[in-house]
N, C-alpha and C positions, 0 to 999 in steps of 0.2 A: 753608501750614505755619505755624501760631502758634508763638509762642516756648515757651509753656508746654506744647504738646504735644511740641516738639523736647525740652523739659527731663525729661519722663517716659520718653523712650524708652530702651531699654537699649543697650548699647555695639555689637552686633552691627547691630541694627536702624537704629541711626543711622549707622553706618560704610556699610551697604548703600545707605541712601539718599543719602548724600554721595557715594559713587562711582558711583553712576548719573547723577547731576548732574555730576560730573566727566567722565564719558565723554559724556554729551550736549553738554556745553560744548567739550570738544576735538575731538568730531568732526564737528558740525555747528554749532558756535556756540549760543551761548543769550542771552537777554535778560539786562539786568543785574540784575533782581531774582532770577532763579535762580541768578546766579552769586554774588551775595551771601548766598542762602541757603545755597548749597554752602559757602562760606567759613564762614558761622556754624557749619552743622553739623560740619565739620572741626574748628573751633575748640573746639566742645563735646567731640569726640571725644578731641581733645589732652588736653582737662583730665581727662576719663574715665580714660583711659589712665594719665595721672599719679597720680591718686588712686587707681587700682588697682594701681599698682606693676607694670604688666606687663612693663617692661624694667629691667634693673637694669645700672648701668655695669660691673660685674664679669662681666658675662655674655657668652657668644657665641653665634653660630647655633646651636649644638647644645644649649644651656641654655634655649631659646625654645620654648614650646609651639607645635605646628604650628597649632591654631586661631588663635593670636595672631599668627603671621607676618605676615598681610596688614595687620597695624594699623603696621607699620614704613613703609607706603605714605602714612600722613596728611600728613607734612609736605610730602613730594613733591606729593601733589594738592594741598594748600593753596597751594604755591607756583605751581602751573600755574592754579589758580583764580585767584589773587590777581592774577596778572599779566594777567588778562582783565578786571580792574575799570577803567572808565572814569572817570577824574576830572581834573582841572585838574593837579594834582602828580603828573606821569606819574614823576618821579624816585623819589619817595617809594615809589610801588606797587612799581617795578621792585627796590628797595633791600629792601623787605618781602619780595618774591618770591625773591631772591638770599639772603636771610638763612635763609629756610626751606631753600632747596637745599642751603645749606650745613649747616644742621642736619641734614638727611637723610644727606649724603655722610659727614659725621662718624660718626654712628651705623652707617652700613654698615662703614665702616672699624672702628670699635669691635667690631662683631658679628662681624668678619672675613668680612664677604660679599663682599670684592672681593679677587679673587687678588693675590698679593705682585707678580707680574710687571707687572700693570696699574697698582698703584699706584707702581712705580718708573717705568713710562712716564710716568704723568701727573706725577710730580715732575720727571723730566727734560725732559718735553714744556712745563713752565710756562715754561722760557726758550727752547726751541727752536721751530722754525717748524711749521706743520701738517703740512707733508710730511714733516718729520724724526718727528715723532710717529707719523705713520701708518707710515713705516718701521719705526720701534721695534715698534709693535705688531704688524706684520707678522712681524718678528724673533721676537718673543716666541712669537707662534703656531705659527711653523714650528719652533722648538725643541720646543715642546710635543709638536707632532706626531711630529717624529723619536724623541723619547724614548718616546713610546706605541708607534712602530712597531718600535722596537728592542726594547721589552719582549716585544710580541707575537711576533717572530722568536724571542727566548730561549725563550719559553714552547712554540712549536712545536719549536723544536730539542730541548729536553728531554723534550717529548712523545714524538718520534720515536725518541730513544735508549732512553727508557723501553719502548715498543714493540718495540724490535729485542731489548732484553735479555730481556723478558719471553718474545718468541717463541724466543729461543735457551734460555732456562731451560726452557721447555715441552718443548724438543726433547730436551735432555738428561736432565732428571728427569721422572718420571711425578708425575702431580697427585693429592694425596691429597685424598679426601672432604670439603669444606669450605674448601679453600684458594683456590678459584676467584676470589673477588673481593678477595683481599688486595693484589694490586699495582694494582687499579684505584681510583685515587684522582685521576684527572684532572677530574673534573666539578667538584670544588672549587676547584682551581687556575685552570680556564677561568672 
């Protein structure tokens, strides 16, 4: 792939090509030329994303167009491909890769893509051991599951009460024409 051809490519095509290179390099390994081409393509994607202003610092995930969501992965892909570059100064490669990963994580936090519980676990986990972090994640997951189960039980109980009251009302009063569907609003709640 020559540079001028890459310069003329629109962002969707360039990103698709770069993500295929990323996939090849992460699944089966790739030669250094391909890794460098992937890094170059992803670098151009970053430039185009910036010039097009696809993401703004005052946006959240709800403000991002669905077609543009995939471009959030550009710094992540670049971090992974950069790490695969073989050169004498390995420390510099790792620092560059780490900087891209930090950029990706900061962006995900700014776009509110990371649940608050996980952010809290990550902050607490920075000073705790791996086992402590895993335990905290497990607790957060357990709390979410319990809250969901409690809500589901509440909805089921409400539905049963409504059905009992509807049956009681049907027995005590005759139904007028056109009133049959008035009390049947369970679909929306479910």
